[in-house]
Structure formats: structure tokens, C-alpha cells
N, C-alpha and C positions, 0 to 999 in steps of 0.2 A: 341170429345168427346167421350172414348166408355164407355157405360152401366152398369151396374152394371151385366149384364149378362155377357155379354166380360169380365169382370174383373177374374167375378167367372172361367169361363175357361180358361183364361189365367193362374190360379192360380192353378187349377188343371191340367195345361199340363205339367207345373212346377213341381209340386210335380210326374208327371207318368215319366216325365226326371229325378229327383233327385233318384226315385226308380230304373232307369236302370240305374246311376251311381252306386247305389251304388252296384247293382247285380253284373254291369262290375268289380268294385272293388275287391269284393270277389271273383270274378273269379280269380283275379291275388295273392290276397290270398290262395284260393285252391293250385295254382302251385307254390308257396312259401312254402305251407305247405307240399303238397306232396315231393318236393325235399327237403327238409327239415329230413321230416323222414324218407326218401330213403338215404339218407348221413349217418344219425344218424346210421341206420342200418347196413350201409356197412363201417362201423366204430367201429362195436360191439358194440353200445351204445345202449340202451331201448328207443324208443323216448318217448314224454311225452307222457300221456293218454288225457290230453288236447287237444293236437295237432291233435289226432287224431279225438275226439269228435267236434275240432270246424270244423275240415272239412263236418264232416259229418250236423251240424246244415247247413255250410255254402253254400252245394249244396239245400240244401229246399230252406232256402232265396233266393240264386241267382234266383233259378228257379221261386220264387214267387214276387218275386219284380220285376224280370223282365218283365214276363209275359204280362203285361197291356198293356207295351210299346210293343213289339213286334205289340201286334192285332192295336195297336195303327196307329203302319207304316207294316201294314200286311206284318209282319215279319214271320208268321205264317204259318206253312205248311199245304196248301191247291191244292185240286187239282179240275182242271178247267174243266174237257172232259164235261160235261152236260151243264156246262152256257153258255160254247164258241160254243158250235152247236145252243144253242137259239136263236130265231129274238131278238131283240134289246129289246124290251117292255115286253118279256119275261121273258128275260136274266134280266132283273133289279129289277122282281115280283120275279124270284126262289131267287137270289141273296138275297135281303130282306129278304126272307124268310128264308134262312139257316141261317141269322145273328140273326132273332128272336128265332130261334133254341136255337142257340146260346148264347143268353141274358137269355131262361130260366134255359138250363143247369147251368150256371155262376152264376145267382141268385140265384137258387137252392145249389147250393154247395154253397155258400155265406151263405147261411141262414142255411145248418147245420155246417158251419166253428164256427157260433156265438154258437151255440146248443154245440158245443164239447167246444169252449172254456171257457161258460156257467157251463158248467161240471167240467172243468178243476181246471176253480175257486171256484166252490162248493167243491168241493174233498180236493183240494189243492193237486193237482200231481204234481208231483215233478220227472222229470228225472232224474232218479242217475245211473250214468256212474263215470268220472271222476270228478263229482262237482253235484253237489246239483244246479238243475235250473230247476225254476216252467215251468210247462210244458205249459203255457196259453202264456208263451214270444216263444214259438216255433207252436202253431196250430194257433196264432192270425194272420200268415200270411193266412191262408187260407181266413177266410172271404174280408177280406183286398184287397188280390190279385183277386180272384174271383168276389167280388161286384162290383171292379176295372175294369176287364175284362167286364163283364152285360154292364156297363156304357159306352164301345168303342167299343160293338158289337152293341150297342144301337144305337150309333152314323152312324153306315152304315145301320142301319132300317131308322132312321128319319132324316137323315142326306143326305147331295147332295149326297154324294162319294160313289159307293156302292164297297162291300168287294172284289166281285168277280173280273176279269179287263175284262174280256173278249176273252181272248187268251186263248186257249189250253196248257194243260198243268200242271207240278206240279209248284207249285211257294213257296219259301222260302223268 
């Protein structure tokens, strides 16, 4: 039987995966919206304002929702010229230190994102273009995404797996 920690990790992993699926569906929406908008323009019609705005929001959400999953799968771009040249023991130390640096940066950005969302809520900020959209609904993506990325990088700091493979090159 799985313990409560294992269950929490599985639920967490499913949340990260669900966010990646939403990011992928958003990419499909972006393709449809752009084709639709270009087609309307070629037919001499004015594309809907909300169509353009939704693609702008979509790019933000696609990036933020997909980023934790990419870190989890080592799908982010990283260069291993230095770590590949190091002896195995030193390679592990450097890899974990780099991951720790990523945790610090992501945690800081998550914290700044929380402050931004709080500011948006306190000021009752709205994004006013095609329609009124509460700005916090956009900026909430920052603390969520960077917070989850901090967790994912922390898995490379404290877990069995290393972020770097030890093979020279650029990895995507």
C-alpha cells in the first residue's frame, strides 16, 4: 500500500501533467485562432477583437502551464559542456548546485508573482481590451508556474536523478 507521501506525489504529478495537457490544447487553440483570423482578413472581414486577445492570453498560459512539466521531463534547454567534462562525483555536485540555483530563482519569481497577484487584487486591476478581464486571472499563472518549477528543480537537488545527464551538448 502506498503511503500518504507517495499518494501526494502521484496527485501532484497528475496536476503537473494536467497543466501540460491544457498547455497543449492551448497550442491547438492558438493555431485555430490564427488560421481563423488570417482567413477572415483574406476574406476582407475584420477579425474579432476577442480572437486576438485570447491568443495573447493563450501564449502566456501555454508557457506558464507547460513549464513545470518540461522541467520534470528535462525538456527545458540546458547545455552540458561543463558538467560532461567533470568527474562523475563532481558532476553530481555541480548538477545539484545548478538545480539549487534554479530553485532559488524560481522560488523568488513565485514570491514576486504572489505579490503581483495581491497588488492586482488590492487595486482591482482589469485588463481592458476586447473585454474587461481581472488582471489577477492572468498574473496568477506566475506564482503557480514558478512555484511548481521550484518544486521540480528541488527534485533534482534532493532526488536520486540528476538534472544533467553527463553527455556533452545542448539538450532540449
